[in-house]
C-alpha positions as CSV (number, residue, x, y, z in Angstrom):
1,X,5.1,17.8,6.1
2,X,8.3,15.9,5.2
3,X,8.7,15.6,1.4
4,X,10.0,12.0,1.8
5,X,6.9,10.5,3.3
6,X,4.4,10.8,0.4
7,X,7.0,9.1,-1.8
8,X,6.6,5.9,0.2
9,X,3.0,5.6,-1.0
10,X,2.8,4.8,-4.7
11,X,-1.0,4.6,-5.2
12,X,-4.1,3.0,-3.7
13,X,-4.5,-0.6,-4.7
14,X,-8.0,-0.8,-6.2
15,X,-9.3,-4.4,-6.6
16,X,-12.4,-6.3,-5.7
17,X,-10.9,-7.6,-2.5
18,X,-9.6,-4.1,-1.4
19,X,-13.0,-2.7,-2.1
20,X,-14.5,-5.3,0.2
21,X,-12.0,-4.5,2.9
22,X,-13.2,-0.9,3.1
23,X,-16.3,-2.1,4.9
24,X,-14.0,-3.3,7.7
25,X,-12.2,0.2,7.8
26,X,-9.1,-1.2,6.0
27,X,-7.4,0.2,3.0
28,X,-4.8,-1.2,0.6
29,X,-1.9,0.8,-0.8
30,X,1.0,-0.1,-3.2
31,X,4.2,1.1,-1.4
32,X,7.9,1.3,-2.2
33,X,9.9,-1.9,-1.9
34,X,12.0,-0.4,1.0
35,X,9.1,0.8,3.0
36,X,8.5,-0.6,6.5
37,X,5.5,-0.3,8.9
38,X,6.7,2.9,10.7
39,X,7.3,4.8,7.5
40,X,4.0,3.8,6.0
41,X,2.2,4.8,9.1
42,X,3.8,8.2,9.3
43,X,3.1,8.8,5.6
44,X,-0.6,7.8,5.7
45,X,-1.2,9.8,8.9
46,X,0.4,12.9,7.5
47,X,-1.0,12.8,4.0
48,X,-4.6,11.7,4.8
49,X,-4.9,13.1,8.4
50,X,-6.2,9.9,9.9
51,X,-5.2,7.7,12.8
52,X,-3.7,4.3,11.9
53,X,-4.4,1.4,14.3
54,X,-2.7,-1.5,12.4
55,X,-0.6,-2.2,9.3
56,X,0.1,-5.4,7.5
57,X,2.7,-5.5,4.8
58,X,3.2,-8.1,2.2
59,X,5.8,-8.5,-0.5
60,X,5.0,-10.3,-3.8
61,X,8.2,-11.5,-5.7
62,X,8.3,-11.2,-9.5
63,X,7.5,-14.3,-11.6
64,X,10.0,-15.5,-14.3
65,X,9.0,-14.6,-17.9
66,X,10.4,-16.0,-21.2
67,X,11.3,-13.4,-23.8
68,X,13.3,-14.3,-26.9
69,X,14.8,-17.4,-25.3
70,X,15.9,-15.4,-22.2
71,X,14.3,-15.7,-18.8
72,X,13.7,-12.3,-17.2
73,X,12.0,-11.1,-14.0
74,X,9.8,-8.1,-13.4
75,X,10.0,-5.9,-10.4
76,X,9.0,-7.1,-6.9
77,X,5.9,-5.5,-5.4
78,X,4.8,-4.6,-1.9
79,X,1.4,-3.8,-0.6
80,X,0.3,-2.4,2.8
81,X,-3.1,-3.1,4.3
82,X,-3.9,-0.3,6.7
83,X,-6.6,-0.4,9.4
84,X,-7.9,3.0,10.5
85,X,-9.4,4.1,13.8
86,X,-13.1,3.4,14.1
87,X,-15.2,6.2,12.5
88,X,-12.4,7.5,10.2
89,X,-12.2,6.9,6.5
90,X,-10.1,7.8,3.4
91,X,-11.8,9.1,0.3
92,X,-10.0,7.4,-2.7
93,X,-12.4,8.5,-5.4
94,X,-13.3,5.1,-6.7
């Protein structure tokens, strides 16, 4: 396994909506900001040994925050919604 691929995946994104998506065989992961669909697909298939059918990626820009009369921004975030082949699943432990 290539050591670069698991670094693309930060962690599983656990929320109420992502838990509901599991019933449709879809899983949500927080990924690196420079990740694209091909690298996310390779990383998930190699790390979890499953077959990926479809990937949707969304980027969330940071919101401005006021701190001591200065406006600052946090980091941008990126999520990937991964659809697996029918009959396969990922055990996330939650």
